[in-house]
LOLUM-459538 format. One record per residue (C-alpha): residue number from 1; residue in one letter; x, y, z. Coordinates in steps of 0.05 Angstrom, whole numbers, padded with zeros to 5 digits. Each point is the difference from the previous one (the first is absolute). Layout:
% LOLUM-459538
   seke   loke        u        v        w
    NUM      a        X        Y        Z
...
END
This chain:
% LOLUM-459538
   seke   loke        u        v        w
      1      m    00034    00400    00014
      2      n    00003   -00075   -00009
      3      t    00062   -00045   -00004
      4      c    00016   -00050   -00054
      5      p    00002   -00070    00031
      6      y    00060   -00019   -00042
      7      c    00048    00058   -00001
      8      n   -00028    00041    00058
      9      q    00000    00064   -00040
     10      e   -00056    00049    00014
     11      m   -00060   -00004   -00047
     12      h   -00056    00049   -00013
     13      l   -00063   -00018    00040
     14      g   -00043   -00042   -00047
     15      a    00057   -00016   -00048
     16      q   -00006   -00069   -00031
     17      f    00071   -00004   -00027
     18      c    00066    00017    00033
     19      r    00035    00053   -00042
     20      y    00069   -00023    00026
     21      c   -00001   -00076   -00010
     22      g   -00063   -00008   -00041
     23      h   -00032   -00048    00049
     24      i   -00075   -00008   -00011
     25      v   -00038    00011    00065
     26      l   -00070    00006   -00028
     27      e   -00018   -00072    00017
     28      i    00039    00000    00066
     29      s   -00029    00062    00032
     30      p   -00062    00027   -00036
     31      f   -00025    00066    00030
     32      i   -00071    00012    00021
     33      s   -00033    00060    00032
     34      c   -00015    00019    00072
     35      p   -00075   -00004    00011
     36      n    00002    00068    00035
     37      c    00049    00045   -00037
     38      n    00016   -00041   -00063
     39      a    00075    00002    00014
     40      p    00038   -00060   -00030
     41      m    00008   -00061    00046
     42      l    00037   -00065   -00006
     43      p   -00034   -00067    00013
     44      s    00046   -00008    00061
     45      d   -00023    00066    00031
     46      n   -00048   -00006    00058
     47      y   -00009    00075    00006
     48      c    00003    00057   -00050
     49      s    00066    00037    00009
     50      a   -00033    00066   -00021
     51      c   -00061    00002    00046
     52      g    00005   -00061    00045
     53      t   -00065   -00033   -00022
     54      p    00000   -00076    00012
     55      k   -00001   -00045   -00061
     56      e   -00069   -00024   -00019
     57      k   -00006   -00074   -00011
     58      d   -00026    00007   -00070
     59      i    00039    00058   -00029
     60      f    00046   -00046   -00040
     61      t   -00056   -00021   -00047
     62      a    00011    00017   -00073
     63      s   -00052    00055    00002
     64      k    00032    00044    00053
     65      k    00070    00015   -00023
     66      t    00028    00069   -00012
     67      y    00051   -00025   -00051
     68      p   -00011   -00055   -00052
     69      t    00025   -00069    00017
     70      m    00036   -00031   -00059
     71      i   -00007   -00072   -00021
     72      t    00054   -00037   -00039
     73      v   -00022   -00025   -00068
     74      t    00052   -00051   -00023
     75      g    00016    00006   -00074
     76      g   -00021   -00051   -00052
     77      s   -00038   -00010   -00064
     78      f   -00075    00000   -00012
     79      t   -00052    00004   -00054
     80      m   -00026    00071   -00005
     81      g   -00066    00021   -00032
     82      e   -00056   -00042   -00026
     83      a   -00024   -00035   -00064
     84      e    00040    00016   -00062
     85      l    00039    00054    00036
     86      q    00032   -00048    00050
     87      h    00076    00004    00002
     88      n    00057   -00022    00045
     89      v    00032    00051    00045
     90      s    00058   -00008    00048
     91      l    00013    00048    00057
     92      d    00053    00012    00052
     93      t   -00016   -00001    00075
     94      f   -00033    00064    00026
     95      y   -00039    00025    00060
     96      i   -00073    00022   -00001
     97      s   -00043    00030    00054
     98      e   -00043   -00048    00040
     99      t   -00061    00046   -00009
    100      l   -00023    00058   -00041
    101      i    00027    00066    00025
    102      t   -00048    00022    00055
    103      q   -00026    00069    00014
    104      l    00041    00001    00064
    105      q    00063   -00018   -00038
    106      y   -00013    00051   -00054
    107      e   -00014    00056    00049
    108      t    00062   -00017    00040
    109      v    00043    00012   -00062
    110      m   -00039    00054   -00037
    111      g   -00032    00039    00056
    112      g   -00070   -00006   -00027
    113      n   -00054   -00050   -00021
    114      p   -00035    00009   -00067
    115      s   -00047   -00059    00009
    116      k   -00076    00003   -00007
    117      l   -00016   -00063    00040
    118      i    00033    00019    00065
    119      g    00032   -00050    00048
    120      p    00072   -00001    00024
    121      n    00007   -00074   -00019
    122      h   -00040    00005   -00064
    123      p    00044    00002   -00062
    124      v    00018    00070   -00022
    125      e   -00038    00018   -00063
    126      s   -00014    00060   -00044
    127      v    00074    00001   -00014
    128      s    00027    00008   -00070
    129      w    00057   -00041   -00029
    130      a    00043    00063    00009
    131      d   -00021    00004    00073
    132      a    00023   -00072    00010
    133      i    00067    00016   -00032
    134      i    00010    00061    00045
    135      f   -00019   -00042    00062
    136      c    00053   -00053   -00018
    137      n    00055    00052   -00005
    138      k   -00020    00034    00064
    139      l   -00003   -00065    00039
    140      s    00068   -00019   -00028
    141      a    00029    00066    00024
    142      m   -00031   -00009    00069
    143      q    00035   -00067    00007
    144      e    00066    00023   -00031
    145      l   -00008   -00042   -00062
    146      i    00018    00021   -00071
    147      p   -00063    00025   -00035
    148      c   -00018   -00039   -00063
    149      y   -00036    00054   -00039
    150      s    00026    00063   -00033
    151      i   -00016    00051   -00053
    152      g    00066    00022   -00027
    153      s    00045    00008    00061
    154      s   -00057    00014    00048
    155      t   -00029   -00052    00048
    156      d   -00047    00051    00033
    157      l   -00056   -00012   -00049
    158      s   -00051    00037    00043
    159      k    00025    00065   -00031
    160      f   -00024   -00021   -00069
    161      p   -00074    00014   -00015
    162      q   -00031   -00067   -00016
    163      t   -00027    00027   -00066
    164      d    00070    00020   -00021
    165      p    00024   -00037   -00063
    166      l    00065   -00013    00038
    167      w   -00037   -00058    00035
    168      k    00009   -00037   -00065
    169      r    00075    00001    00015
    170      v   -00003   -00031    00070
    171      s    00050   -00057    00005
    172      c    00010   -00056    00049
    173      n    00067   -00024    00026
    174      f   -00016   -00072    00014
    175      s    00069   -00009    00032
    176      a   -00014    00053    00054
    177      s   -00015   -00023    00071
    178      g   -00064    00040    00008
    179      y   -00074   -00014   -00008
    180      r   -00035   -00003   -00066
    181      l   -00063   -00026   -00033
    182      p    00000   -00072   -00023
    183      t    00007   -00014   -00073
    184      e   -00061   -00033   -00030
    185      a    00039   -00065   -00005
    186      e    00021    00003    00073
    187      w   -00071    00015    00021
    188      e   -00029   -00060   -00037
    189      y    00055   -00046    00023
    190      a   -00012    00020    00073
    191      a   -00076   -00005   -00009
    192      k    00010   -00071   -00027
    193      d    00040   -00020    00063
    194      g    00068    00009   -00033
    195      h    00045   -00061    00000
    196      k   -00051   -00035    00044
    197      h   -00054   -00001   -00053
    198      e   -00024   -00070   -00017
    199      s   -00072    00014   -00020
    200      n   -00030    00047   -00050
    201      f   -00044    00037    00050
    202      t   -00051    00049   -00027
    203      y    00013    00050    00056
    204      s    00061    00015    00042
    205      g    00002   -00057    00051
    206      g   -00055   -00045   -00027
    207      n   -00066   -00005   -00037
    208      d   -00049    00023    00054
    209      i   -00004    00074   -00011
    210      n   -00042    00013    00062
    211      q    00055   -00029    00044
    212      l    00054    00040   -00035
    213      a   -00026    00067   -00023
    214      w   -00044    00060    00013
    215      y   -00036    00010   -00066
    216      g   -00065    00026   -00029
    217      e   -00045   -00053    00029
    218      n    00025   -00001    00072
    219      s    00032    00069    00013
    220      n   -00062    00039    00019
    221      v    00024    00054   -00048
    222      s    00064    00015    00039
    223      s    00072   -00019    00009
    224      h    00018   -00037    00064
    225      d    00058   -00007    00048
    226      v    00058   -00035   -00033
    227      a    00016   -00072    00019
    228      t   -00071   -00018    00020
    229      k   -00007   -00052   -00055
    230      s    00045   -00062   -00008
    231      p    00071    00010   -00028
    232      n    00031   -00039   -00057
    233      a    00056   -00051    00010
    234      l    00052    00055    00006
    235      g   -00038    00034    00056
    236      l   -00023    00058   -00045
    237      y   -00068    00030    00014
    238      d   -00051    00033   -00046
    239      m    00035   -00014   -00066
    240      s   -00070   -00015   -00024
    241      g   -00051    00054    00018
    242      n   -00004    00056    00051
    243      v    00033    00051   -00045
    244      a    00034   -00010   -00067
    245      e    00075    00012   -00002
    246      w    00045    00044   -00041
    247      c    00059   -00034   -00035
    248      w    00061    00033   -00032
    249      d   -00013   -00021   -00072
    250      y   -00034    00035   -00056
    251      f   -00066   -00034   -00018
    252      e    00011   -00030   -00069
    253      p   -00014   -00069   -00030
    254      y    00046   -00056    00022
    255      t    00059   -00021   -00041
    256      p   -00012   -00075    00002
    257      f    00070   -00029    00000
    258      p    00046   -00022    00057
    259      q    00028    00058    00040
    260      k    00050    00012    00056
    261      s   -00021    00051    00053
    262      p   -00043    00042   -00047
    263      k   -00011    00073    00018
    264      g   -00056    00012   -00049
    265      p   -00005    00042   -00064
    266      a    00046    00060   -00008
    267      s   -00058    00048   -00011
    268      g   -00075    00005    00003
    269      n   -00058    00043    00024
    270      l   -00027   -00042    00058
    271      r    00030   -00036    00059
    272      v   -00019   -00070    00022
    273      k   -00048   -00014    00057
    274      r   -00011   -00071    00027
    275      g   -00040   -00041    00049
    276      g   -00070    00029   -00002
    277      s   -00036    00036    00056
    278      w   -00060    00006    00046
    279      l   -00037    00030   -00059
    280      d    00014   -00055   -00051
    281      d   -00033   -00064   -00021
    282      a    00038   -00065    00012
    283      p    00031   -00006   -00071
    284      l    00039    00065    00012
    285      c    00030   -00028    00065
    286      t    00036   -00059   -00032
    287      v    00075   -00008   -00001
    288      t    00003    00013   -00075
    289      a   -00050    00057   -00009
    290      r    00032    00065   -00018
    291      g   -00020    00072   -00012
    292      g    00031    00068   -00011
    293      a   -00009    00072    00021
    294      a    00035    00067   -00011
    295      h    00057    00015    00048
    296      t   -00043    00057    00029
    297      a   -00063   -00042    00009
    298      k   -00029   -00008    00070
    299      s   -00055   -00044    00026
    300      s   -00026   -00024    00067
    301      s    00010   -00070   -00027
    302      l    00074    00008   -00018
    303      g    00062   -00003    00044
    304      f    00067   -00035    00001
    305      r    00052   -00043    00035
    306      v    00075    00006   -00003
    307      c    00061   -00042   -00019
    308      i    00075    00001    00014
    309      s    00052   -00031   -00046
    310      l    00048   -00051    00028
    311      n    00069    00025   -00020
END
């Protein structure tokens, strides 16, 4: 067990919020994994409490963490989309994971790794939109947070076959404390450096795609360890390239008028994917490029990152 630094109540190991006082600890004590047994460790730990292995000097890099580290994205307004579909969107503050969910992180939560391009610090891929939703709820439960997703009264969505029409009825409680996929607006805002954006960069973090992204021309036909290209101004890695990212929204044409915290269309047949991948040409890796896929679709070039609402 861990202890909240504010109220001293016991917290579940790996929890990023105190369930008693609500204190956010995710930026104070991010958990990483023991290099020997993968048990959670704090940055202050010199030895693993589970197996006694000494801390490696480099295990706190973004690419070696058992649990996602969350970055604060301060709310604000921005111009979403491109050309005649540009429109103003305002968003509240939220948290988004520093990196794509890695294969290590996915296996820690789900007990298996569906990826085709194997590497513990490669982004998990070959996961459907439904798989990503199930992962979010399971990680929330592990850290004693309130799951965001439900079908009817059930938050254990793994019991529903992914081809079941009931998946059309999945709902998201954006007020819950748990993990979820970013909305498409949140994703683009974060990719554009959030409230820090001052330039209209082509890619997330700048205009030099080779510095920022693994994509079709430099990937050697594979994904790569997360956080091995430069981050954007918020400290977010791989928002352009490596693997494309599932978002919550249905994939439909934009509604080009000002919006406050949009959650996307109420219905549709495809879900949004963003950011481009190791397989894609540069134009698909820009901060405004968008695509869609069925909620059951899987690809070795498609993964996800997670968000938490600030309530």
